[in-house]
DSSP file (Angstrom, degrees, kcal/mol; ACC not computed):
  #  RESIDUE AA STRUCTURE BP1 BP2  ACC     N-H-->O    O-->H-N    N-H-->O    O-->H-N    TCO  KAPPA ALPHA  PHI   PSI    X-CA   Y-CA   Z-CA
    1    1 A M              0   0    0      0, 0.0    61,-2.7     0, 0.0     2,-0.1   0.000 360.0 360.0 360.0 140.3   96.8   88.9  129.2
    2    2 A D  B     -A   61   0A   0     59,-0.2     3,-0.5     1,-0.1    59,-0.3  -0.350 360.0-118.7 -78.8 169.7   97.1   87.3  125.8
    3    3 A G  S    S+     0   0    0     57,-1.3    44,-3.0    56,-0.2    56,-0.3   0.079  87.7  92.8-100.1  24.1   94.1   87.4  123.5
    4    4 A T  S    S+     0   0    0     42,-0.3    39,-2.0    56,-0.2     2,-0.5   0.582  71.1  72.7 -94.7  -9.4   93.5   83.7  123.0
    5    5 A I  B >   -F   42   0B   0     -3,-0.5     3,-1.3    37,-0.2     4,-0.3  -0.927  66.3-153.8-113.4 120.6   90.9   83.3  125.8
    6    6 A R  G >  S+     0   0    0     35,-2.6     3,-1.9    -2,-0.5    -1,-0.1   0.838  90.2  61.8 -61.8 -38.5   87.4   84.7  125.2
    7    7 A K  G 3  S+     0   0    0     34,-0.5    -1,-0.3     1,-0.3    35,-0.1   0.695  96.6  61.6 -66.9 -16.5   86.4   85.2  128.8
    8    8 A D  G <  S+     0   0    0     -3,-1.3     2,-0.5    -6,-0.1    -1,-0.3   0.581  97.2  69.7 -81.0 -10.0   89.4   87.7  129.3
    9    9 A I    <   +     0   0    0     -3,-1.9    27,-0.0    -4,-0.3    -1,-0.0  -0.933  59.7 168.6-116.9 128.3   87.9   90.0  126.7
   10   10 A K    >   -     0   0    0     -2,-0.5     3,-2.6    25,-0.0    23,-0.3  -0.949  47.4 -84.1-132.9 153.1   84.7   92.0  127.2
   11   11 A P  T 3  S+     0   0    0      0, 0.0    23,-0.2     0, 0.0     3,-0.1  -0.368 120.8  32.8 -54.1 133.4   83.0   94.9  125.3
   12   12 A G  T 3  S+     0   0    0     21,-2.5    22,-0.1     1,-0.4     2,-0.1   0.210  88.6 132.1  99.0 -13.7   84.7   98.0  126.5
   13   13 A S    <   -     0   0    0     -3,-2.6    20,-2.6    20,-0.1     2,-0.6  -0.421  59.0-126.0 -68.9 144.9   88.1   96.3  127.0
   14   14 A V  E     +B   32   0A   0     49,-0.3    49,-2.6    18,-0.2     2,-0.3  -0.851  41.9 171.7 -92.5 123.1   91.2   98.1  125.6
   15   15 A V  E     -BC  31  62A   0     16,-2.7    16,-2.2    -2,-0.6     2,-0.5  -0.843  35.5-134.8-129.9 162.4   93.0   95.6  123.3
   16   16 A V  E     +BC  30  61A   0     45,-2.6    44,-3.1    -2,-0.3    45,-1.7  -0.991  38.3 170.8-115.8 126.2   95.9   95.5  120.9
   17   17 A M  E     -BC  29  59A   0     12,-3.3    12,-3.1    -2,-0.5     2,-0.5  -0.839  32.5-127.7-133.1 166.3   95.0   93.5  117.8
   18   18 A V  E     - C   0  58A   0     40,-2.2    40,-2.2    -2,-0.3    10,-0.1  -0.981  25.0-138.2-116.8 126.9   96.3   92.7  114.3
   19   19 A K  E >   - C   0  57A   0     -2,-0.5     3,-1.3     8,-0.5     4,-0.4  -0.433  26.1-109.8 -77.7 157.3   94.0   93.3  111.3
   20   20 A K  G >  S+     0   0    0     36,-0.6     3,-1.3     1,-0.3     4,-0.3   0.894 119.4  50.6 -54.2 -44.8   93.8   90.7  108.5
   21   21 A E  G 3  S+     0   0    0      1,-0.2    -1,-0.3     2,-0.1     4,-0.2   0.655 110.5  51.0 -72.1 -13.8   95.6   93.0  106.1
   22   22 A D  G <>>S+     0   0    0     -3,-1.3     4,-2.7     1,-0.1     5,-0.8   0.366  78.4  99.0-102.2   3.9   98.4   93.7  108.6
   23   23 A Q  T <45S+     0   0    0     -3,-1.3    -1,-0.1    -4,-0.4    -2,-0.1   0.873  83.3  49.2 -61.9 -38.0   99.2   90.0  109.5
   24   24 A K  T  45S+     0   0    0     -4,-0.3    -1,-0.2    -3,-0.2    -2,-0.1   0.877 119.3  36.9 -68.8 -37.2  102.2   89.9  107.1
   25   25 A T  T  45S-     0   0    0     -4,-0.2    -2,-0.2     2,-0.1    -1,-0.2   0.743 100.5-132.4 -87.3 -24.0  103.7   93.1  108.5
   26   26 A G  T  <5 +     0   0    0     -4,-2.7    -3,-0.2     1,-0.3     2,-0.2   0.611  43.1 166.0  82.0  12.1  102.7   92.6  112.1
   27   27 A K      < -     0   0    0     -5,-0.8    -8,-0.5    -8,-0.1     2,-0.3  -0.431  24.4-146.0 -63.9 131.4  101.3   96.1  112.4
   28   28 A L        -     0   0    0     -2,-0.2     2,-0.4   -10,-0.1   -10,-0.2  -0.728   9.5-156.5-104.7 151.1   99.2   96.3  115.6
   29   29 A T  E     -B   17   0A   0    -12,-3.1   -12,-3.3    -2,-0.3     2,-0.4  -0.990   6.4-152.6-126.9 132.3   96.1   98.4  116.2
   30   30 A Q  E     +B   16   0A   0     -2,-0.4     2,-0.3   -14,-0.2   -14,-0.2  -0.823  33.9 123.2-104.4 144.7   94.9   99.5  119.6
   31   31 A G  E     -B   15   0A   0    -16,-2.2   -16,-2.7    -2,-0.4     2,-0.5  -0.985  56.8 -75.1-176.2-176.0   91.3  100.2  120.4
   32   32 A I  E     -B   14   0A   0     -2,-0.3    20,-2.1   -18,-0.2    21,-0.2  -0.877  47.3-116.9-105.1 130.0   88.2   99.5  122.5
   33   33 A V  E     +D   51   0A   0    -20,-2.6   -21,-2.5    -2,-0.5    18,-0.2  -0.448  35.1 169.1 -69.1 129.0   86.2   96.3  121.9
   34   34 A E  E     +     0   0A   0     16,-3.1     2,-0.3     1,-0.4    17,-0.2   0.776  69.4   9.8-101.2 -47.1   82.6   96.8  120.6
   35   35 A D  E     -D   50   0A   0     15,-1.9    15,-2.7   -25,-0.1     2,-0.6  -0.983  61.7-137.3-136.2 146.0   81.8   93.2  119.7
   36   36 A I  E     -D   49   0A   0     -2,-0.3    13,-0.2    13,-0.2    12,-0.0  -0.919  20.1-178.0 -99.6 122.9   83.3   89.8  120.2
   37   37 A L        +     0   0    0     11,-2.7     2,-0.4    -2,-0.6    12,-0.2   0.686  54.8  86.4 -98.8 -20.8   83.0   87.8  116.9
   38   38 A T        -     0   0    0     10,-1.3     9,-0.1     1,-0.1     5,-0.0  -0.686  54.0-168.3 -83.2 130.3   84.6   84.5  117.9
   39   39 A N        +     0   0    0     -2,-0.4    -1,-0.1     3,-0.0     8,-0.0   0.753  59.3  91.2 -89.0 -26.3   82.2   82.0  119.5
   40   40 A K  S    S-     0   0    0      1,-0.1   -34,-0.1     2,-0.1     3,-0.1  -0.268  81.1-125.0 -68.1 157.3   84.7   79.5  120.8
   41   41 A S  S    S+     0   0    0      1,-0.1   -35,-2.6   -36,-0.1   -34,-0.5   0.747  93.2  20.6 -75.3 -22.9   86.1   79.9  124.3
   42   42 A E  B     -F    5   0B   0    -37,-0.2   -37,-0.2   -36,-0.1    -1,-0.1  -0.982  58.8-174.2-142.1 153.6   89.7   79.8  123.0
   43   43 A H    >   -     0   0    0    -39,-2.0     3,-1.4    -2,-0.3     4,-0.1  -0.928  22.4-142.3-148.8 126.1   91.4   80.5  119.7
   44   44 A P  T 3  S+     0   0    0      0, 0.0     3,-0.1     0, 0.0   -40,-0.1   0.758 102.7  43.5 -62.8 -26.5   95.2   79.9  119.1
   45   45 A R  T 3  S-     0   0    0      1,-0.3     2,-0.1   -41,-0.1    13,-0.1   0.456 127.3 -80.6 -96.9  -0.7   95.6   82.9  116.9
   46   46 A G    <   -     0   0    0     -3,-1.4    -1,-0.3   -42,-0.1     2,-0.3  -0.110  48.8 -73.6 115.3 146.8   93.5   85.3  119.0
   47   47 A I        -     0   0    0    -44,-3.0    12,-2.6    12,-0.2     2,-0.4  -0.550  49.9-123.1 -72.7 133.1   89.9   86.0  119.6
   48   48 A K  E     + E   0  58A   0     -2,-0.3   -11,-2.7    10,-0.2   -10,-1.3  -0.653  40.2 170.8 -82.5 130.6   88.3   88.0  116.7
   49   49 A V  E     -DE  36  57A   0      8,-2.8     8,-1.9    -2,-0.4     2,-0.5  -0.899  32.6-132.3-134.7 162.4   86.8   91.3  117.7
   50   50 A R  E     -DE  35  56A   0    -15,-2.7   -16,-3.1    -2,-0.3   -15,-1.9  -0.983  27.3-142.3-113.4 128.6   85.3   94.5  116.2
   51   51 A L  E >   -D   33   0A   0      4,-2.9     3,-1.9    -2,-0.5   -18,-0.2  -0.333  29.8-102.3 -81.6 168.8   86.5   97.7  117.7
   52   52 A D  T 3  S+     0   0    0    -20,-2.1   -19,-0.1     1,-0.3    -1,-0.1   0.642 123.8  60.6 -66.7 -13.1   84.4  100.8  118.2
   53   53 A T  T 3  S-     0   0    0    -21,-0.2    -1,-0.3     2,-0.1     3,-0.1   0.510 120.5-109.3 -88.0  -6.4   86.0  102.2  115.1
   54   54 A G  S <  S+     0   0    0     -3,-1.9    -2,-0.1     1,-0.3     2,-0.1   0.307  73.2 139.0  94.6  -7.9   84.6   99.3  113.0
   55   55 A E        -     0   0    0     -5,-0.1    -4,-2.9     1,-0.0     2,-0.4  -0.446  39.0-152.0 -71.5 144.2   88.0   97.7  112.5
   56   56 A V  E     +E   50   0A   0     -6,-0.2   -36,-0.6    -2,-0.1     2,-0.3  -0.949  31.9 122.6-120.8 137.4   88.1   93.9  112.8
   57   57 A G  E     -EC  49  19A   0     -8,-1.9    -8,-2.8    -2,-0.4     2,-0.5  -0.974  56.9 -75.9-171.9-177.1   91.0   91.7  113.8
   58   58 A R  E     -EC  48  18A   0    -40,-2.2   -40,-2.2    -2,-0.3   -10,-0.2  -0.839  46.8-116.2-102.3 132.3   92.5   89.2  116.2
   59   59 A V  E     - C   0  17A   0    -12,-2.6   -42,-0.3    -2,-0.5   -12,-0.2  -0.454  27.3-178.7 -69.9 128.8   93.4   90.2  119.7
   60   60 A Q  E    S-     0   0A   0    -44,-3.1   -57,-1.3     1,-0.4     2,-0.3   0.812  70.2 -16.9 -92.3 -41.8   97.1   89.9  120.5
   61   61 A Y  E     -AC   2  16A   0    -45,-1.7   -45,-2.6   -59,-0.3     2,-0.5  -0.983  60.9-118.2-161.1 159.9   96.8   91.1  124.1
   62   62 A V  E     - C   0  15A   0    -61,-2.7   -47,-0.2    -2,-0.3     2,-0.2  -0.854  31.4-125.7-102.1 130.1   94.5   92.9  126.5
   63   63 A Q        -     0   0    0    -49,-2.6   -49,-0.3    -2,-0.5     2,-0.3  -0.485  25.4-117.7 -71.7 141.3   95.7   96.1  128.0
   64   64 A K              0   0    0     -2,-0.2    -1,-0.1     1,-0.1   -49,-0.0  -0.626 360.0 360.0 -77.9 139.3   95.6   96.3  131.8
   65   65 A T              0   0    0     -2,-0.3    -1,-0.1   -51,-0.0    -2,-0.0   0.417 360.0 360.0-105.7 360.0   93.2   99.0  133.1
């Protein structure tokens, strides 16, 4: 699943995201969602989340469990 629809992402989901500082390089970070920071139901660049490590970024896709 891509990361543009908020209802597809829940705390505890494993996601791959891009942090703000990595947008130019495209470096991806994988982790477990702690908080969902985007309030809208959809976002074209990805829903913004905070991982359990404290890192913040936009979800590129959700890992299947």
